[in-house]
C-alpha positions in Angstrom: 129.4 93.0 100.3 127.9 92.6 103.8 124.3 92.3 102.8 125.2 89.7 100.0 127.0 87.7 102.9 123.7 87.9 105.0 121.7 86.3 102.2 124.2 83.7 101.9 123.9 83.0 105.4 120.2 82.7 105.1 120.6 80.3 102.4 122.8 78.2 104.5 120.0 78.2 107.2 117.4 77.2 104.5 119.7 74.4 103.4 119.6 73.1 106.9 116.6 71.6 107.6 101.9 89.0 76.8 103.7 90.2 75.5 105.5 93.3 74.0 102.1 94.7 72.9 101.0 95.0 76.6 103.7 97.7 77.2 102.0 101.0 77.4 105.0 103.4 77.0 108.0 102.6 74.7 109.9 105.8 75.6 109.6 105.2 79.3 111.8 102.0 78.9 114.8 104.2 78.3 114.3 105.9 81.7 113.6 109.2 79.8 110.1 109.5 81.3 108.5 108.3 84.6 106.3 105.3 85.3 103.0 105.1 83.6 100.0 105.6 86.0 97.5 102.8 86.8 94.9 104.5 84.6 97.2 103.7 81.6 96.8 99.9 82.0 94.8 97.9 79.6 91.7 96.1 80.8 93.7 92.9 80.5 96.5 94.0 82.4 94.3 95.2 85.2 92.4 92.0 85.3 95.6 90.0 85.6 96.7 92.2 88.4 93.4 91.5 90.2 93.9 87.7 89.8 97.6 88.0 91.0 96.9 90.0 94.0 94.0 87.6 95.0 96.1 84.6 94.6 99.0 85.9 96.3 96.8 87.1 99.3 95.3 83.7 99.6 98.8 82.1 100.3 99.3 84.3 103.3 95.7 84.0 104.5 95.4 80.2 104.1 99.0 79.2 105.1 99.5 81.3 108.0 98.3 80.0 111.4 95.2 81.8 112.5 95.8 81.6 116.2 99.6 82.4 116.4 99.9 84.4 113.1 103.1 82.4 112.4 103.7 82.5 108.7 105.8 79.6 107.1 109.0 80.5 105.5 107.9 78.4 102.5 105.0 76.1 101.3 104.2 73.2 100.4 107.7 72.0 101.8 107.4 71.8 105.6 109.3 74.6 107.0 109.9 76.8 110.1 108.3 80.4 110.3 110.1 83.3 108.8 109.7 86.6 111.0 110.0 88.7 107.7 107.2 86.5 106.2 105.0 87.5 109.2 105.7 91.1 108.5 104.5 90.6 104.8 101.5 88.8 106.0 100.5 91.5 108.3 100.9 93.9 105.4 98.8 91.8 103.2 95.7 91.7 105.5 94.7 95.3 105.0 95.1 94.9 101.3 92.7 92.0 101.4 90.2 94.3 103.3 90.4 97.0 100.7 90.1 94.5 98.0 87.2 92.7 99.5 88.9 89.4 99.9 88.1 89.2 103.8 86.2 91.3 106.2 87.7 94.0 108.3 86.7 92.1 111.2 88.5 89.0 110.2 91.5 90.7 109.3 91.7 92.6 112.5 91.2 89.5 114.4 94.1 87.7 112.7 96.2 90.7 113.0 95.6 91.0 116.8 96.3 87.3 117.3 99.6 87.8 115.5 100.6 90.9 117.5 99.6 89.4 120.9 101.6 86.1 120.1 104.6 87.9 119.1 104.6 90.3 122.0 103.9 87.7 124.7 106.4 85.2 123.2 109.2 84.5 125.6 112.5 86.9 125.2 115.7 86.4 126.9 119.4 85.6 126.5 119.2 82.0 126.6 119.7 80.1 123.3 116.5 77.9 123.5 112.8 78.2 124.4 112.9 81.9 123.4 111.4 83.8 120.5 113.8 86.8 120.7 116.0 89.0 122.9 116.0 92.8 123.6 112.8 93.3 121.6 114.5 91.6 118.4 113.4 88.2 116.9 115.1 85.4 115.7 115.2 85.0 111.9 113.3 81.7 111.9 110.9 80.3 114.5 109.4 76.9 115.0 105.9 76.7 113.4 104.4 75.0 116.5 106.0 76.8 119.4 107.4 80.0 118.0 110.7 79.4 119.6 114.1 80.0 117.9 114.6 77.5 115.1 117.9 75.6 115.7 120.8 78.1 115.8 119.6 80.9 113.6 120.7 84.5 114.3 118.7 87.2 116.1 118.1 89.3 113.0 117.8 93.1 112.9 116.6 93.1 109.2 114.0 90.4 109.8 112.7 92.2 112.9 112.6 95.4 110.9 110.5 93.7 108.1 108.3 92.3 110.7 108.0 95.8 112.2 107.1 97.3 108.8 104.1 95.2 108.8 103.3 95.9 112.6 103.4 99.6 112.2 101.3 99.5 108.9 98.5 97.6 110.8 98.9 100.2 113.6 98.3 103.0 111.2 95.6 101.2 109.2 93.3 99.8 112.0 92.3 103.2 113.7 88.7 102.1 114.6 87.4 102.6 118.2 86.5 98.9 118.8 88.3 96.8 121.3 90.1 94.7 118.7 91.4 97.8 116.9 92.5 99.5 120.1 94.4 96.3 121.2 96.2 96.2 117.6 97.6 99.7 118.1 98.5 99.1 121.7 100.3 95.8 121.0 102.1 97.4 117.8 103.4 100.1 120.3 104.5 97.6 122.8 106.4 95.5 120.2 108.0 98.5 118.6 109.1 100.5 121.5 110.6 97.6 123.5 113.3 97.1 120.7 116.8 97.9 122.1 118.3 99.4 119.0 121.5 100.8 120.6 122.3 97.4 121.8 122.7 96.2 118.2 125.2 98.9 117.6 128.1 96.8 117.9 130.6 98.6 115.7 129.5 102.2 116.2 127.8 103.9 114.7 126.6 101.0 112.3 123.7 98.7 113.2 124.9 94.9 113.3 123.2 92.4 111.1 122.7 89.8 113.9 123.6 88.1 117.1 123.8 84.5 118.4 123.7 83.8 122.1 126.4 81.2 121.6 129.0 83.6 120.0 127.8 87.2 120.1 127.4 89.5 117.2 128.1 88.4 113.7 130.9 89.9 111.6 128.7 91.9 109.4 127.0 95.4 109.8 124.4 97.2 107.8 126.5 99.3 105.3 126.5 99.5 101.4 123.0 100.2 100.1 120.4 97.4 100.4 117.3 96.4 102.2 118.9 97.6 105.5 117.6 101.1 104.9 114.5 100.3 106.8 116.6 99.1 109.8 118.0 102.6 110.2 114.8 104.5 109.7 113.1 102.3 112.3 116.1 102.7 114.7 116.3 106.4 114.4 112.6 106.8 114.8 112.4 105.1 118.1 111.1 107.4 120.8 112.4 104.9 123.6 115.7 103.4 122.2 116.9 105.5 119.3 120.4 105.2 117.7 122.8 108.2 116.8 121.8 109.9 113.6 125.5 109.5 112.8 124.5 105.9 111.8 122.8 107.1 108.7 125.6 109.2 107.4 127.9 106.1 108.1 125.5 103.9 106.2 125.3 106.3 103.1 129.0 106.8 103.1 129.5 103.1 102.0 127.3 103.4 98.9 128.6 102.4 95.5 127.5 105.0 92.8 128.2 103.6 89.3 126.7 103.3 85.8 125.2 100.0 84.9 123.6 99.6 81.5 123.3 103.3 81.0 121.7 103.8 84.4 123.7 105.8 86.9 122.6 104.7 90.5 123.5 103.4 93.9 124.2 99.7 92.9 123.0 96.6 94.7 122.8 93.4 92.6 119.6 91.7 93.8 116.2 93.5 93.2 114.9 92.7 96.7 117.4 95.3 98.1 115.7 98.0 95.9 112.2 96.8 97.0 111.9 95.9 100.7 112.1 99.1 102.4 110.0 100.7 99.7 107.2 98.3 100.7 106.4 100.6 103.7 108.1 103.9 103.0 107.1 106.3 100.1 110.5 107.6 99.0 109.1 109.6 96.2 110.0 113.2 96.2 111.9 113.0 99.6 115.6 113.1 99.8 118.4 112.7 102.2 121.7 114.7 101.9 123.1 111.8 99.7 120.4 111.9 97.1 120.1 115.7 97.2 123.6 115.6 96.0 122.7 113.2 93.2 119.7 115.1 92.1 117.2 112.1 92.4 115.4 110.2 95.2 115.4 106.5 96.3 112.4 105.7 94.2 114.1 106.8 91.0 117.2 104.7 92.1 115.0 101.7 92.3 113.4 102.5 88.9 117.0 102.8 87.4 117.9 99.3 89.0 114.9 97.7 87.4 115.5 99.3 84.0 119.2 98.1 84.1 118.3 94.6 85.1 115.9 94.4 82.2 118.6 95.8 79.7 121.0 93.2 81.2 118.6 90.3 80.2 118.2 91.8 76.8 121.9 91.9 76.3 122.3 88.6 77.9 126.1 88.4 78.0 126.0 84.8 79.3 123.5 83.6 76.8 121.3 82.1 79.3 118.0 80.6 77.6 114.8 82.7 77.2 116.4 85.9 78.5 114.9 89.0 76.9 112.7 92.1 77.1 110.0 90.2 79.1 112.0 87.4 80.6 114.1 88.9 83.4 114.5 89.6 87.0 117.4 88.4 89.4 117.0 88.4 93.1 117.4 86.1 96.2 115.3 83.0 95.4 115.4 79.1 95.2 117.5 77.4 92.4 117.5 74.2 90.8 120.8 72.5 92.0 124.4 73.0 93.4 126.1 71.6 90.3 128.3 72.5 87.4 127.7 70.9 84.1 128.2 71.6 80.3 125.2 72.8 78.4 125.2 74.1 74.8 129.0 73.7 74.9 129.4 76.2 77.8 130.3 75.2 81.5 127.4 76.3 83.6 127.4 76.5 87.4 124.0 76.3 89.0 123.0 77.1 92.7 120.1 76.4 95.1 119.0 79.2 97.3 121.3 82.2 96.9 121.4 85.9 96.2 121.3 86.3 92.4 121.7 89.8 91.1 123.7 92.1 88.7 125.3 95.5 89.2 128.5 97.2 87.9 130.4 95.8 90.8 129.0 92.4 91.3 127.3 89.6 89.3 125.7 86.4 90.3 123.5 84.7 87.6 122.9 81.1 86.8 120.0 81.5 84.7 117.6 81.5 87.6 114.8 84.1 87.4 111.9 85.1 89.8 108.5 86.7 89.3 109.1 88.6 92.6 111.8 90.6 90.8 109.4 92.4 88.4 106.5 92.0 90.7 108.0 93.9 93.5 109.3 96.4 91.0 105.9 97.3 89.5 105.6 100.8 91.1 109.0 101.7 89.9 108.7 100.7 86.2 105.1 99.3 85.5 105.5 99.7 81.6 108.1 96.9 81.7 107.2 95.1 84.9 103.5 94.4 84.2 104.1 93.1 80.5 107.0 90.8 82.0 104.6 89.4 84.7 101.9 88.7 81.9 104.5 87.3 79.4 106.0 84.7 81.8 102.5 83.6 83.1 101.6 83.0 79.4 104.9 81.5 78.3 105.2 79.0 81.1 101.7 78.5 82.2 100.7 76.3 85.0 104.3 75.3 85.7 104.9 78.9 87.0 101.6 80.3 87.9 99.1 78.1 90.0 96.6 78.6 92.7 98.7 80.9 94.8 100.2 82.9 92.0 103.7 82.5 91.0 105.9 79.9 92.4 109.2 81.2 93.8 111.5 80.9 90.7 112.3 79.2 87.4 115.3 78.4 85.3 114.7 77.8 81.5 118.4 76.8 81.0 118.3 73.9 83.5 116.8 71.2 81.5 118.9 68.3 82.7 117.9 64.7 83.2 119.1 64.9 86.8 116.9 65.2 89.9 116.9 68.6 91.1 117.5 69.7 94.7 113.8 70.4 94.8 111.2 71.5 92.3 110.7 69.8 89.0 112.4 69.7 85.6 109.8 70.0 82.6 111.4 68.5 79.5 112.2 71.1 76.9 111.0 74.0 79.0 113.2 74.2 82.2 113.4 73.8 86.0 110.5 75.3 88.1 110.2 75.6 91.8 107.3 74.0 93.4 107.5 76.2 96.6 106.3 79.6 97.4 108.3 81.7 99.7 106.7 84.4 102.0 109.6 87.0 101.6 109.1 86.8 97.9 105.2 86.6 97.8 105.0 89.8 100.0 106.6 92.3 97.6 104.4 91.1 94.9 101.0 91.9 96.4 102.3 95.0 98.5 104.1 96.8 95.6 101.2 96.2 93.2 98.9 97.5 95.7 101.0 100.4 96.3 101.1 101.2 92.6 97.4 100.7 92.2 96.0 102.6 95.3 98.9 103.9 97.3 97.5 102.1 100.3 100.6 101.3 102.2 102.4 104.4 101.3 99.6 106.8 102.2 98.9 105.0 105.4 102.5 104.9 106.5 103.0 108.6 105.7 101.0 109.1 108.9 102.9 106.9 111.2 104.8 109.1 113.6 107.7 106.7 114.0 108.5 106.4 110.3 108.3 110.1 109.9 110.6 110.7 112.9 113.1 108.2 111.5 113.2 110.0 108.0 113.6 113.3 109.5 116.4 112.2 111.8 118.2 110.7 108.7 117.9 114.1 107.1 115.0 113.5 104.7 113.2 116.7 103.4 110.8 117.7 100.7 107.8 116.2 99.1 105.1 114.8 101.4 107.5 115.0 104.4 108.1 118.8 104.1 111.1 120.6 105.5 
């Protein structure tokens, strides 16, 4: 699967350098009813989401460079900046304004500093001392200079995740003062210069990336995953759009199968069902593919969430602690690259990799992540919110600290060996000690979408998103015909 290969390429780059009573609707767990509304949350659940959002916001606000807007890929481990994490940071700033964490003026200044830096950073075909090329950005950037980190790829998806944040800020900061005027102008300039047709290497599909040393990589965006936002943005561009045939080519590679009683377009890690949905409200709108299935992409992500939870309840590999409130597989850190025998079973563990389960692919080493249920809160709040509360209570400060949830944890890994990073707590398991921007981002963004519709309702007014959806053949709901 091309998308899984990309995550594995990301992991190679990285290696370089509560409980049941909190559920508000038992019947909806089966998928027979829709998500519960925010008004159905208990006082305790609402208070917890307040705390989680605030702590997650603080990670972006405090760890991002105020002058350049460069957000670290991870912290506290010293790292490069992640272009995608910058996009999630930009998305978090208006959330902070609406929740009263920072003033509108402070958020606008930080946003403008970020957009100005990203626009003015050098672009060109040379392999060094540049931030991007053809309007795209390199996957990772040096935290001090903003230049390409080592030999990482020019990334179409990471550029798209950055653009999600850029366009959200463009549509949110609509004031007449000079700062907000400049935000909108820079956002336009950053988006409109992206040369999407250049990235169509094997027409009509968009390539995943490019290296100045070797050209385009051997993977294109096909098969359902987070690449959906790449095509929407590429189709919506008024300056450099791709052929609409690209969308049909993309959807023609979907895998529709049943998994734990849920018929859906399969993709194993949950991040692929979350990222595009951070900025695009897919509720009630359909392309030709989903019209044929009688659902929308929001319902597809709901089914993916429900099936992952059911997989954890079934727990076919018998990993420790898996169950109704301990679940969630996605692309995150892990404890170690090793194979050992635990409880009489041979267990293979990994560091950073794309974990996930679907009908056609499974990668599970017992490592779970809060970003999996956290990023799925709008799809299935009746199971996601209780899961977040349950793991916070069960694992305490090992998992939930001053910036919210650390990246990942593995209850099975209780070995007397030094992990690749993170820590082993005797009798409890392995816990990461880093926070990752691309996993923090969906937590705050999707909880806010669930609670207030903030990002979705703002982006429904963005002309580029609307144009991209219409060119992809979406109709109905808020989009109209």
